[in-house]
C-alpha positions in Angstrom: 22.2 -8.5 -12.4 25.4 -6.5 -12.2 26.7 -8.7 -9.4 25.9 -11.9 -11.5 27.7 -10.4 -14.5 30.8 -9.6 -12.4 30.8 -13.1 -10.8 30.5 -14.7 -14.2 33.3 -12.6 -15.7 35.6 -13.4 -12.7 34.8 -17.1 -13.0 35.6 -16.9 -16.7 39.1 -15.5 -15.8 38.4 -11.9 -16.9 40.6 -9.5 -14.9 39.0 -6.2 -14.2 40.7 -3.4 -16.2 42.2 -5.9 -18.7 40.7 -4.7 -22.0 42.2 -7.5 -24.0 40.3 -10.2 -22.0 37.1 -8.2 -21.2 33.9 -9.3 -22.9 33.6 -5.8 -24.4 36.7 -6.3 -26.4 35.4 -9.3 -28.2 33.2 -8.4 -31.2 29.5 -9.0 -30.9 29.4 -9.0 -27.1 27.1 -6.6 -25.3 28.4 -7.1 -21.7 30.8 -4.6 -20.3 33.0 -4.4 -17.2 31.8 -2.0 -14.5 34.1 0.9 -13.9 35.6 1.0 -10.3 34.0 4.3 -9.5 30.6 3.0 -10.4 31.3 -0.3 -8.5 32.1 1.7 -5.3 28.9 3.7 -5.7 26.9 0.5 -6.1 28.6 -1.1 -3.1 27.9 1.9 -0.9 24.2 2.0 -2.0 23.8 -1.7 -1.2 25.4 -1.2 2.3 22.9 1.7 2.9 20.0 -0.4 1.8 21.1 -3.3 4.0 21.4 -1.0 7.0 18.0 0.6 6.4 16.4 -2.9 5.9 17.9 -4.1 9.2 16.2 -1.2 11.0 12.7 -2.1 9.8 10.5 -4.1 12.1 9.0 -7.4 11.1 5.6 -5.8 10.4 7.2 -3.1 8.2 9.2 -5.8 6.3 5.9 -7.7 5.7 4.0 -4.7 4.5 6.8 -3.6 2.2 7.4 -7.1 0.9 6.0 -9.1 -2.0 2.7 -9.8 -0.2 1.9 -6.1 0.4 -0.8 -6.1 -2.3 -2.5 -9.2 -0.8 -2.3 -7.7 2.7 -3.8 -4.4 1.5 -6.7 -6.2 -0.2 -7.5 -8.3 2.8 -7.3 -5.2 5.0 -9.7 -3.3 2.7 -12.1 -6.3 2.7 -12.0 -6.5 6.5 -12.8 -2.7 6.8 -15.6 -3.0 4.3 -17.1 -6.0 6.2 -17.0 -4.3 9.5 -18.6 -1.2 8.1 -21.4 -3.2 6.6 -21.8 -5.3 9.7 -22.0 -2.2 11.9 -24.7 -0.8 9.7 -26.9 -3.9 9.4 -29.2 -4.8 12.3 -29.1 -8.5 11.5 -25.3 -8.7 11.8 -23.6 -11.0 14.3 -21.4 -8.0 15.3 -24.3 -6.6 17.3 -24.2 -9.6 19.7 -20.9 -8.1 20.9 -22.4 -4.7 21.3 -25.2 -6.3 23.3 -22.6 -8.0 25.6 -20.9 -4.6 26.0 -24.1 -2.9 26.9 -24.9 -5.6 29.4 -21.6 -5.0 31.2 -22.6 -1.4 31.8 -25.2 -0.3 34.3 -28.8 0.4 33.1 -28.4 4.1 33.2 -25.0 4.1 31.4 -26.3 1.6 28.8 -29.4 3.9 28.2 -27.1 6.9 27.9 -24.8 5.1 25.3 -27.8 3.9 23.4 -29.5 7.4 23.3 -26.2 9.1 22.3 -25.7 6.6 19.5 -29.3 7.2 18.4 -29.0 10.9 18.5 -25.9 10.7 16.3 -27.6 8.3 13.9 -25.2 5.5 14.6 -27.7 2.8 15.3 -27.8 -0.1 12.9 -30.5 -0.1 10.2 -33.0 -2.8 9.3 -32.6 -3.6 5.6 -34.9 -6.6 5.6 -38.4 -6.1 4.2 -41.1 -6.0 6.8 -42.8 -9.4 7.2 -46.5 -9.1 6.0 -47.5 -11.7 8.6 -46.6 -9.2 11.4 -48.9 -6.5 10.2 -51.5 -5.7 12.8 -54.7 -3.8 12.2 -56.4 -3.4 15.6 -59.0 -0.9 14.3 -60.2 -0.1 10.8 -57.6 2.1 9.1 -55.1 1.8 12.0 -52.3 -0.5 10.7 -49.0 -1.3 12.4 -46.4 -2.7 10.0 -44.0 -3.6 12.7 -45.6 -4.5 16.1 -42.4 -4.2 18.0 -42.1 -0.9 19.9 -39.8 0.8 22.4 -40.3 0.7 26.1 -42.2 3.6 27.5 -39.9 6.4 28.6 -36.8 5.1 26.8 -36.5 8.2 24.6 -38.3 10.8 26.6 -36.4 13.7 24.8 -37.2 12.2 21.4 -33.5 12.5 20.4 -33.4 9.3 18.3 -36.8 8.8 16.8 -35.5 8.4 13.2 -32.7 6.1 14.3 -35.1 3.8 16.2 -37.5 3.7 13.2 -34.6 2.8 10.9 -33.6 0.0 13.4 -37.0 -1.6 12.8 -39.1 -0.4 15.7 -42.7 0.4 14.9 -44.9 3.4 15.5 
């Protein structure tokens, strides 16, 4: 704004320091000429800002730019989506974790799975149990989810609660 005012005053033929031709000398005008000391301070400040802006990387300029709010909102949405996807057993994200576990050997995959179960980091089944899957082999013995774990998978019983939350039956 100050630069535009100075450019307009120089284009109008106003000489800095000339009080007779300055806009402040005319009655009813609110524009004033900038003192030379203040102008030198402003010039030095602008040089420092230009130098510090030149040192910023492209990512820093984008993050500090006019789209910083949009980038922040999209980043927060992405984090929330990943957190929800990690916690829900029906998420597509678990196909990737399945691929990762297939790359490991059987013993290493079992160790990773049991460690995650003991820390409670397995995904949870938020869907209601399907009433068509209920099995009642004997009177009074009802299984709500007929899918169980393989015998000997969790011998130390370190992840019983996590496996039940994942949708395995008892």
